[in-house]
PyMOL CGO cylinders between C-alpha atoms (Angstrom):
from pymol import cmd
from pymol.cgo import CYLINDER

trace = [
    CYLINDER, 67.25, 34.44, 176.80, 64.46, 36.43, 178.42, 0.3, 1, 1, 1, 1, 1, 1,
    CYLINDER, 64.46, 36.43, 178.42, 61.22, 37.26, 176.60, 0.3, 1, 1, 1, 1, 1, 1,
    CYLINDER, 61.22, 37.26, 176.60, 59.42, 40.50, 177.43, 0.3, 1, 1, 1, 1, 1, 1,
    CYLINDER, 59.42, 40.50, 177.43, 56.42, 42.31, 175.99, 0.3, 1, 1, 1, 1, 1, 1,
    CYLINDER, 56.42, 42.31, 175.99, 57.00, 45.48, 173.96, 0.3, 1, 1, 1, 1, 1, 1,
    CYLINDER, 57.00, 45.48, 173.96, 54.99, 47.34, 176.61, 0.3, 1, 1, 1, 1, 1, 1,
    CYLINDER, 54.99, 47.34, 176.61, 57.49, 46.25, 179.29, 0.3, 1, 1, 1, 1, 1, 1,
    CYLINDER, 57.49, 46.25, 179.29, 60.38, 47.45, 177.13, 0.3, 1, 1, 1, 1, 1, 1,
    CYLINDER, 60.38, 47.45, 177.13, 58.69, 50.83, 176.79, 0.3, 1, 1, 1, 1, 1, 1,
    CYLINDER, 58.69, 50.83, 176.79, 58.01, 51.11, 180.53, 0.3, 1, 1, 1, 1, 1, 1,
    CYLINDER, 58.01, 51.11, 180.53, 61.38, 49.77, 181.77, 0.3, 1, 1, 1, 1, 1, 1,
    CYLINDER, 61.38, 49.77, 181.77, 63.84, 50.71, 179.00, 0.3, 1, 1, 1, 1, 1, 1,
    CYLINDER, 63.84, 50.71, 179.00, 66.74, 51.74, 181.25, 0.3, 1, 1, 1, 1, 1, 1,
    CYLINDER, 66.74, 51.74, 181.25, 66.54, 48.58, 183.38, 0.3, 1, 1, 1, 1, 1, 1,
    CYLINDER, 66.54, 48.58, 183.38, 66.37, 46.30, 180.35, 0.3, 1, 1, 1, 1, 1, 1,
    CYLINDER, 66.37, 46.30, 180.35, 69.28, 48.07, 178.63, 0.3, 1, 1, 1, 1, 1, 1,
    CYLINDER, 69.28, 48.07, 178.63, 71.37, 47.62, 181.81, 0.3, 1, 1, 1, 1, 1, 1,
    CYLINDER, 71.37, 47.62, 181.81, 70.64, 43.88, 181.69, 0.3, 1, 1, 1, 1, 1, 1,
    CYLINDER, 70.64, 43.88, 181.69, 71.62, 43.77, 178.02, 0.3, 1, 1, 1, 1, 1, 1,
    CYLINDER, 71.62, 43.77, 178.02, 74.82, 45.69, 178.74, 0.3, 1, 1, 1, 1, 1, 1,
    CYLINDER, 74.82, 45.69, 178.74, 75.60, 43.05, 181.39, 0.3, 1, 1, 1, 1, 1, 1,
    CYLINDER, 75.60, 43.05, 181.39, 75.36, 40.34, 178.74, 0.3, 1, 1, 1, 1, 1, 1,
    CYLINDER, 75.36, 40.34, 178.74, 71.70, 39.29, 178.75, 0.3, 1, 1, 1, 1, 1, 1,
    CYLINDER, 71.70, 39.29, 178.75, 69.81, 38.66, 175.52, 0.3, 1, 1, 1, 1, 1, 1,
    CYLINDER, 69.81, 38.66, 175.52, 66.17, 39.77, 175.41, 0.3, 1, 1, 1, 1, 1, 1,
    CYLINDER, 66.17, 39.77, 175.41, 63.42, 38.77, 172.98, 0.3, 1, 1, 1, 1, 1, 1,
    CYLINDER, 63.42, 38.77, 172.98, 60.72, 41.39, 172.48, 0.3, 1, 1, 1, 1, 1, 1,
    CYLINDER, 60.72, 41.39, 172.48, 57.19, 40.09, 171.89, 0.3, 1, 1, 1, 1, 1, 1,
    CYLINDER, 57.19, 40.09, 171.89, 53.97, 41.61, 170.63, 0.3, 1, 1, 1, 1, 1, 1,
    CYLINDER, 53.97, 41.61, 170.63, 50.83, 39.74, 171.64, 0.3, 1, 1, 1, 1, 1, 1,
    CYLINDER, 50.83, 39.74, 171.64, 53.03, 36.78, 172.60, 0.3, 1, 1, 1, 1, 1, 1,
    CYLINDER, 53.03, 36.78, 172.60, 54.80, 36.60, 169.21, 0.3, 1, 1, 1, 1, 1, 1,
    CYLINDER, 54.80, 36.60, 169.21, 58.58, 37.24, 169.11, 0.3, 1, 1, 1, 1, 1, 1,
    CYLINDER, 58.58, 37.24, 169.11, 59.34, 40.26, 166.92, 0.3, 1, 1, 1, 1, 1, 1,
    CYLINDER, 59.34, 40.26, 166.92, 62.86, 41.34, 167.87, 0.3, 1, 1, 1, 1, 1, 1,
    CYLINDER, 62.86, 41.34, 167.87, 65.97, 40.37, 169.82, 0.3, 1, 1, 1, 1, 1, 1,
    CYLINDER, 65.97, 40.37, 169.82, 68.22, 42.71, 171.76, 0.3, 1, 1, 1, 1, 1, 1,
    CYLINDER, 68.22, 42.71, 171.76, 71.73, 41.63, 172.73, 0.3, 1, 1, 1, 1, 1, 1,
    CYLINDER, 71.73, 41.63, 172.73, 75.00, 43.18, 173.83, 0.3, 1, 1, 1, 1, 1, 1,
    CYLINDER, 75.00, 43.18, 173.83, 77.28, 44.68, 171.21, 0.3, 1, 1, 1, 1, 1, 1,
    CYLINDER, 77.28, 44.68, 171.21, 80.56, 42.86, 170.86, 0.3, 1, 1, 1, 1, 1, 1,
    CYLINDER, 80.56, 42.86, 170.86, 83.41, 45.28, 170.44, 0.3, 1, 1, 1, 1, 1, 1,
    CYLINDER, 83.41, 45.28, 170.44, 87.03, 44.72, 169.57, 0.3, 1, 1, 1, 1, 1, 1,
    CYLINDER, 87.03, 44.72, 169.57, 88.23, 45.52, 173.09, 0.3, 1, 1, 1, 1, 1, 1,
    CYLINDER, 88.23, 45.52, 173.09, 88.86, 42.59, 175.38, 0.3, 1, 1, 1, 1, 1, 1,
    CYLINDER, 88.86, 42.59, 175.38, 86.30, 42.15, 178.12, 0.3, 1, 1, 1, 1, 1, 1,
    CYLINDER, 86.30, 42.15, 178.12, 85.50, 39.55, 180.69, 0.3, 1, 1, 1, 1, 1, 1,
    CYLINDER, 85.50, 39.55, 180.69, 82.86, 36.93, 179.94, 0.3, 1, 1, 1, 1, 1, 1,
    CYLINDER, 82.86, 36.93, 179.94, 80.29, 35.57, 182.30, 0.3, 1, 1, 1, 1, 1, 1,
    CYLINDER, 80.29, 35.57, 182.30, 80.48, 31.80, 182.76, 0.3, 1, 1, 1, 1, 1, 1,
    CYLINDER, 80.48, 31.80, 182.76, 77.15, 31.18, 181.02, 0.3, 1, 1, 1, 1, 1, 1,
    CYLINDER, 77.15, 31.18, 181.02, 78.25, 33.24, 178.02, 0.3, 1, 1, 1, 1, 1, 1,
    CYLINDER, 78.25, 33.24, 178.02, 81.54, 31.34, 177.75, 0.3, 1, 1, 1, 1, 1, 1,
    CYLINDER, 81.54, 31.34, 177.75, 79.75, 27.98, 177.94, 0.3, 1, 1, 1, 1, 1, 1,
    CYLINDER, 79.75, 27.98, 177.94, 77.35, 29.09, 175.21, 0.3, 1, 1, 1, 1, 1, 1,
    CYLINDER, 77.35, 29.09, 175.21, 80.19, 30.22, 172.94, 0.3, 1, 1, 1, 1, 1, 1,
    CYLINDER, 80.19, 30.22, 172.94, 82.19, 27.04, 173.47, 0.3, 1, 1, 1, 1, 1, 1,
    CYLINDER, 82.19, 27.04, 173.47, 79.20, 24.76, 172.93, 0.3, 1, 1, 1, 1, 1, 1,
    CYLINDER, 79.20, 24.76, 172.93, 78.24, 26.45, 169.66, 0.3, 1, 1, 1, 1, 1, 1,
    CYLINDER, 78.24, 26.45, 169.66, 81.77, 26.83, 168.25, 0.3, 1, 1, 1, 1, 1, 1,
    CYLINDER, 81.77, 26.83, 168.25, 83.26, 23.36, 168.32, 0.3, 1, 1, 1, 1, 1, 1,
    CYLINDER, 83.26, 23.36, 168.32, 86.40, 22.62, 166.32, 0.3, 1, 1, 1, 1, 1, 1,
    CYLINDER, 86.40, 22.62, 166.32, 86.25, 20.42, 163.26, 0.3, 1, 1, 1, 1, 1, 1,
    CYLINDER, 86.25, 20.42, 163.26, 85.86, 16.77, 164.27, 0.3, 1, 1, 1, 1, 1, 1,
    CYLINDER, 85.86, 16.77, 164.27, 88.94, 15.75, 162.27, 0.3, 1, 1, 1, 1, 1, 1,
    CYLINDER, 88.94, 15.75, 162.27, 91.18, 18.47, 163.70, 0.3, 1, 1, 1, 1, 1, 1,
    CYLINDER, 91.18, 18.47, 163.70, 92.72, 16.30, 166.43, 0.3, 1, 1, 1, 1, 1, 1,
    CYLINDER, 92.72, 16.30, 166.43, 93.59, 13.57, 163.93, 0.3, 1, 1, 1, 1, 1, 1,
    CYLINDER, 93.59, 13.57, 163.93, 95.12, 16.12, 161.54, 0.3, 1, 1, 1, 1, 1, 1,
    CYLINDER, 95.12, 16.12, 161.54, 97.19, 17.64, 164.34, 0.3, 1, 1, 1, 1, 1, 1,
    CYLINDER, 97.19, 17.64, 164.34, 98.35, 14.21, 165.51, 0.3, 1, 1, 1, 1, 1, 1,
    CYLINDER, 98.35, 14.21, 165.51, 99.50, 13.35, 161.99, 0.3, 1, 1, 1, 1, 1, 1,
    CYLINDER, 99.50, 13.35, 161.99, 101.35, 16.65, 161.62, 0.3, 1, 1, 1, 1, 1, 1,
    CYLINDER, 101.35, 16.65, 161.62, 102.97, 16.64, 165.05, 0.3, 1, 1, 1, 1, 1, 1,
    CYLINDER, 102.97, 16.64, 165.05, 103.85, 12.99, 165.41, 0.3, 1, 1, 1, 1, 1, 1,
    CYLINDER, 103.85, 12.99, 165.41, 104.40, 11.34, 168.78, 0.3, 1, 1, 1, 1, 1, 1,
    CYLINDER, 104.40, 11.34, 168.78, 107.28, 13.48, 169.98, 0.3, 1, 1, 1, 1, 1, 1,
    CYLINDER, 107.28, 13.48, 169.98, 108.94, 16.85, 169.63, 0.3, 1, 1, 1, 1, 1, 1,
    CYLINDER, 108.94, 16.85, 169.63, 112.38, 15.47, 170.54, 0.3, 1, 1, 1, 1, 1, 1,
    CYLINDER, 112.38, 15.47, 170.54, 113.65, 15.99, 167.00, 0.3, 1, 1, 1, 1, 1, 1,
    CYLINDER, 113.65, 15.99, 167.00, 113.05, 19.75, 167.22, 0.3, 1, 1, 1, 1, 1, 1,
    CYLINDER, 113.05, 19.75, 167.22, 116.03, 20.43, 169.47, 0.3, 1, 1, 1, 1, 1, 1,
    CYLINDER, 116.03, 20.43, 169.47, 116.30, 23.10, 172.16, 0.3, 1, 1, 1, 1, 1, 1,
    CYLINDER, 116.30, 23.10, 172.16, 114.43, 26.39, 171.95, 0.3, 1, 1, 1, 1, 1, 1,
    CYLINDER, 114.43, 26.39, 171.95, 116.82, 29.33, 171.62, 0.3, 1, 1, 1, 1, 1, 1,
]
cmd.load_cgo(trace, "trace")
């Protein structure tokens, strides 16, 4: 996340908004103190993710620690008893 002064936002609004539209997150500061954050809007339409954004999402949204154990108990060791898919 990039930090910029409010003055820089005022003087370079179009450039900063292009960066945000490309996926960057910006913290706005006044006298060195963070006062606001600007980030891209997530819409319902599918879009491509930049690698850094995907890594951030995956690192902050881990599955429940017991999920693998629960799935193993439900699935068992084999799917042989399910028969052919029709």
